[in-house]
C-alpha positions in Angstrom: 0.0 -0.1 -0.2 3.0 2.3 0.9 4.4 1.6 -2.7 1.2 2.4 -4.6 0.6 5.7 -2.2 -2.9 4.0 -1.2 -4.7 4.4 2.0 -7.4 2.2 3.6 -10.2 4.1 1.7 -8.7 3.7 -1.8 -8.1 0.0 -0.7 -11.9 -0.3 0.0 -13.0 1.6 -3.2 -10.9 -0.8 -5.6 -11.6 -4.1 -3.8 -14.7 -3.9 -1.6 -17.2 -4.8 -4.0 -15.1 -7.4 -5.9 -16.5 -10.7 -5.0 -13.1 -12.5 -5.9 -11.1 -10.4 -3.5 -9.8 -11.3 -0.4 -11.1 -8.3 1.3 -14.7 -9.2 0.1 -14.7 -12.7 1.0 -13.2 -11.7 4.6 -16.0 -8.9 5.2 -18.8 -11.6 4.2 -17.2 -13.9 6.7 -16.9 -11.0 9.5 -20.6 -10.1 8.5 -22.1 -13.4 9.0 -20.0 -14.0 12.2 -21.7 -10.8 13.8 -25.3 -11.6 12.7 -24.8 -14.6 14.3 -23.2 -13.3 17.7 -26.0 -10.7 18.2 -28.8 -13.0 17.1 -29.7 -10.9 14.2 -31.0 -12.2 10.8 -29.7 -10.9 7.3 -33.3 -9.7 6.9 -33.7 -7.5 9.8 -33.3 -3.7 9.7 -29.9 -3.7 10.9 -29.5 -0.1 12.0 -32.9 -0.5 14.1 -31.6 -3.4 15.8 -28.4 -2.0 16.6 -29.7 1.5 17.8 -32.2 -0.5 20.2 -29.2 -2.6 21.5 -27.2 0.8 22.0 -30.1 2.1 23.7 -30.6 -0.9 26.1 -26.9 -1.1 27.2 -27.0 2.4 27.5 -29.9 2.1 30.0 -28.0 -0.8 31.8 -24.9 1.2 32.1 -26.6 4.1 33.8 -28.1 1.7 36.4 -24.7 0.5 37.1 -25.2 -2.9 35.4 -22.5 -4.6 33.8 -22.5 -4.4 30.1 -20.9 -7.5 28.4 -20.4 -8.5 24.9 -22.9 -11.3 23.2 -20.0 -13.8 23.7 -19.9 -13.5 27.5 -21.6 -16.3 29.6 -24.8 -15.0 31.7 -24.3 -13.6 34.9 
C-alpha cells in the first residue's frame, strides 16, 4: 500500500465490491459472524436493531449494571 500510495479508503474503493477479492470474502465472513453473535437475521433492519441494542446497553450502564458482549456467559 505504501508503494502505491494507497490508504484504507483507496483499498476499500478498489476491492470491497469485488466478489473474488480476499477483502470481499473476509468482510462477508465477518458480517455473518457478527449477525450470528448478536442473533440478528440478514433480513433485519440492522440499523434499527443496533440502535435498540445501544439504547438498552446505555440504560443498563446508567443503572450501574455490567455491560458485556454477546459472547460472555450470562451472569
